C-alpha positions in Angstrom: -6.5 20.1 0.7 -6.3 20.6 -2.5 -4.5 18.1 -4.6 -1.5 20.9 -4.8 -1.1 20.5 -0.8 -1.0 16.6 -1.2 2.0 16.8 -2.3 5.1 14.9 -2.6 2.9 11.8 -1.3 0.4 12.1 -4.3 3.4 12.1 -6.6 4.8 8.8 -4.8 1.8 7.2 -4.8 1.1 8.3 -8.6 5.1 7.4 -9.7 4.4 4.0 -8.0 1.2 2.8 -9.7 2.6 3.7 -12.8 5.5 1.3 -12.0 3.0 -0.9 -11.3 0.9 -0.5 -14.2 3.7 -0.5 -16.9 5.1 -3.7 -15.3 1.5 -5.7 -16.0 1.6 -4.2 -19.7 5.4 -5.4 -20.3 4.0 -9.1 -18.6 1.0 -9.1 -19.8 0.2 -10.4 -16.8 -1.4 -8.9 -13.2 1.0 -7.9 -10.8 2.1 -10.1 -8.5 0.7 -8.6 -5.2 -2.9 -8.4 -7.4 -2.8 -12.3 -7.5 -4.0 -15.0 -7.6 -6.5 -14.5 -10.4 -8.0 -17.1 -11.8 -7.5 -18.2 -15.7 -10.5 -17.1 -17.7 -10.7 -16.2 -21.9 -8.8 -13.2 -22.6 -6.8 -12.8 -19.1 -3.4 -11.5 -20.6 -6.0 -8.6 -22.5 -7.4 -7.6 -19.0 -4.4 -7.7 -17.1 -2.9 -5.0 -19.9 -6.1 -2.8 -19.3 -5.5 -3.0 -15.2 -2.3 -1.9 -16.2 -3.1 0.7 -18.8 -5.8 2.1 -16.1 -3.4 2.2 -13.2 -1.4 4.5 -15.3 -4.4 6.5 -16.5 -5.3 6.9 -13.1 -2.5 8.1 -12.2 -1.4 10.7 -15.0 -4.8 11.8 -14.0 -4.1 12.3 -10.3 -1.6 14.7 -11.3 -3.5 17.7 -12.9 -6.0 19.6 -12.2 -8.8 19.3 -14.8 -8.4 15.3 -14.3 -7.8 15.0 -10.8 -11.2 14.5 -9.5 -12.6 12.1 -11.9 -9.2 10.0 -11.3 -10.0 10.3 -7.6 -13.0 9.1 -8.2 -11.9 5.9 -10.0 -9.1 4.6 -8.3 -10.8 4.2 -4.9 -13.3 1.3 -6.5 -10.0 -0.4 -8.1 -8.2 -1.0 -5.3 -11.3 -2.0 -3.3 -11.8 -4.9 -6.2 -8.1 -6.0 -5.5 -8.8 -6.1 -1.6 -11.6 -8.1 -1.8 -9.7 -10.5 -4.1 -7.7 -11.5 -1.0 -11.1 -12.0 1.1 -10.9 -16.1 -0.1 -7.7 -16.8 1.1 -7.9 -15.4 4.7 -11.2 -17.2 4.8 -10.1 -20.3 3.6 -6.7 -20.1 5.9 -7.1 -17.5 8.0 -4.3 -19.3 10.3 -1.5 -18.6 7.9 -0.2 -15.3 8.3 1.1 -15.1 5.1 -2.2 -14.4 3.7 -2.7 -11.7 5.8 0.7 -10.0 5.0 -0.9 -10.2 1.5 -4.2 -8.7 3.0 -2.1 -6.3 4.8 -0.5 -5.0 2.3 -3.0 -4.2 -0.4 -5.2 -2.8 2.4 -2.3 -0.2 3.5 -2.7 1.1 -0.2 -6.5 0.8 -0.1 -6.3 3.4 2.7 -3.8 5.7 0.8 -6.5 5.3 -2.2 -9.4 6.2 0.4 -7.5 9.2 1.5 -7.1 10.7 -1.9 -10.7 10.3 -2.7 -11.6 11.5 0.8 -9.5 14.5 -0.2 -10.0 15.0 -4.2 -12.9 13.6 -5.3 -15.3 16.3 -4.4 -18.5 14.7 -3.1 -18.5 15.4 0.7 -22.0 16.8 -0.3 -23.5 13.5 -1.9 -25.8 11.8 0.4 -24.6 8.3 -0.4 -20.7 9.4 -0.1 -20.5 11.9 2.3 -20.0 10.0 5.0 -16.9 8.0 3.3 -15.3 11.6 2.3 -13.9 14.7 4.3 -12.8 14.5 7.7 -14.9 11.1 8.2 -13.2 9.8 5.3 -10.0 10.6 6.6 -10.2 8.6 9.8 -11.7 5.6 7.9 -8.2 5.4 6.0 -6.8 5.8 9.1 -8.1 2.9 11.1 -8.2 0.8 7.7 -4.2 1.5 7.4 -3.4 1.0 11.0 -5.3 -2.3 11.1 -3.8 -3.6 7.8 0.0 -2.6 9.2 -0.9 -4.9 11.9 -0.6 -8.3 10.4 2.7 -7.2 8.2 4.6 -6.4 11.1 3.8 -9.6 12.6 4.9 -11.1 9.7 8.6 -10.1 10.4 7.9 -11.9 13.9 6.3 -15.1 12.8 8.9 -15.6 9.9 11.9 -14.1 11.6 14.6 -16.4 9.7 13.0 -15.4 6.4 12.8 -11.6 7.0 16.4 -11.7 8.9 17.9 -13.1 5.7 16.3 -10.7 3.6 18.1 -8.2 5.7 21.4 -7.1 4.1 24.1 -8.9 5.1 26.6 -5.6 5.1 24.5 -4.5 8.1 24.6 -6.1 12.1 22.6 -7.6 14.2 20.3 -9.0 11.3 17.6 -10.7 13.5 17.2 -7.9 16.0 17.1 -5.3 12.9 13.6 -7.9 12.1 12.3 -7.9 14.8 12.8 -4.4 15.6 11.0 -3.4 12.6 8.2 -5.8 13.0 7.5 -5.0 16.3 7.7 -1.0 15.1 5.1 -1.6 12.5 2.6 -3.4 15.0 2.8 -0.3 17.4 3.0 1.9 14.2 -0.3 0.4 13.7 -2.0 0.5 16.8 -1.3 4.1 17.1 -2.7 5.1 13.6 -5.7 3.0 14.3 -6.5 4.5 17.5 -5.5 7.8 17.0 -2.4 8.2 19.5 0.3 10.1 18.2 -1.2 9.0 14.5 1.0 11.4 13.0 3.8 10.4 13.9 3.2 6.8 14.1 2.4 7.1 10.0 5.8 9.1 9.7 7.6 6.4 11.1 5.6 4.0 9.1 6.8 5.6 5.8 10.4 6.0 6.9 10.4 2.3 7.7 8.9 1.0 4.5 10.8 3.1 2.5 14.2 1.8 3.9 13.0 -1.5 3.7 11.7 -1.1 -0.4 15.5 -0.2 -0.9 17.7 -2.2 1.4 15.8 -4.9 0.8 14.1 -4.5 -2.6 16.4 -2.2 -4.1 17.8 -1.9 -7.9 20.5 -4.5 -7.4 17.8 -7.1 -6.8 16.4 -6.8 -10.2 19.5 -7.7 -12.3 20.9 -10.3 -9.5 21.2 -13.6 -11.7 19.3 -15.9 -8.7 16.1 -15.2 -6.4 17.0 -13.1 -3.3 13.5 -15.0 -1.2 13.2 -18.6 -1.8 10.7 -20.0 -4.3 9.9 -16.8 -6.2 10.4 -16.4 -9.7 13.6 -15.6 -11.6 14.1 -12.1 -13.0 13.5 -9.0 -12.4 9.5 -8.6 -12.4 9.2 -10.1 -8.3 11.8 -8.1 -7.0 10.8 -5.0 -8.9 7.3 -6.0 -7.9 8.0 -6.1 -4.3 10.0 -2.6 -4.3 6.6 -1.1 -6.0 4.3 -2.4 -3.8 7.1 -0.7 -0.6 6.9 2.0 -2.4 3.4 2.4 -3.2 3.0 1.5 1.2 5.3 4.2 2.2 3.8 6.6 -0.1 0.1 5.8 1.6 1.6 6.3 5.2 3.1 9.6 4.0 -0.5 10.5 2.8 -2.1 9.3 6.2 0.3 11.5 7.8 -0.1 14.7 5.7 -3.3 14.3 6.5 -3.4 13.5 10.4 -3.0 16.5 12.7 -0.7 16.6 15.7 -4.0 16.6 17.4 -4.8 13.1 16.5 -7.9 12.7 19.1 -10.7 10.9 16.8 -13.0 13.7 15.4 -16.4 14.3 17.3 -19.0 13.7 15.1 -21.7 16.1 15.5 -25.4 15.0 15.3 
């Protein structure tokens, strides 16, 4: 597929990355989802550069002349941030919370992998041929599906916290919290194992985009007290939560858009 055929998912992804980049520039700090980044000389400068990089890459993905280069730059950037989540998972694997952060960035990485596989124009390259084209799309599908599972499981492990995040005007809040978690796990399994993968990815995109607006909508950006206990006051945390959820939804839409209705894994020809 060409870049134009990746719309509107590509535009949604770019909009979210521009928002995250802008927040990093304004705060002169790395996005909350990238943390923890240890202290080092010039840390704030590097954070601003990373923010500007996200803005530049996103803008590049929107134009034919720069799309290929931007697609090649985005994947290694996201891989770095995925690796930043590994130490916590290795250190305290029994804590579900660290897996949620790992899974969120993993889903975003999968979306970036789809962009790379489709738009990097490296299918004929000896090194990159195995991770681009249809093979690259399948890698992204498996990665996304597996990354969804710990996020959905977090709804169940932290059921009360998830219930408290559900808007008070909705009925059966605990049931909704449980059902959304179970649905995400089912979607992840479907995408990873190519069982109704397109429908599962579409459902996941709907779930997380609804979550973005219902839980982390504009009302939380202006709230005088944090919606989630223990988080810093102000607009930055809820807006970051909104944007990362938005990005996950865009990544799910990219997965769906690049998954045929017949979702059997491609047969590798020797």
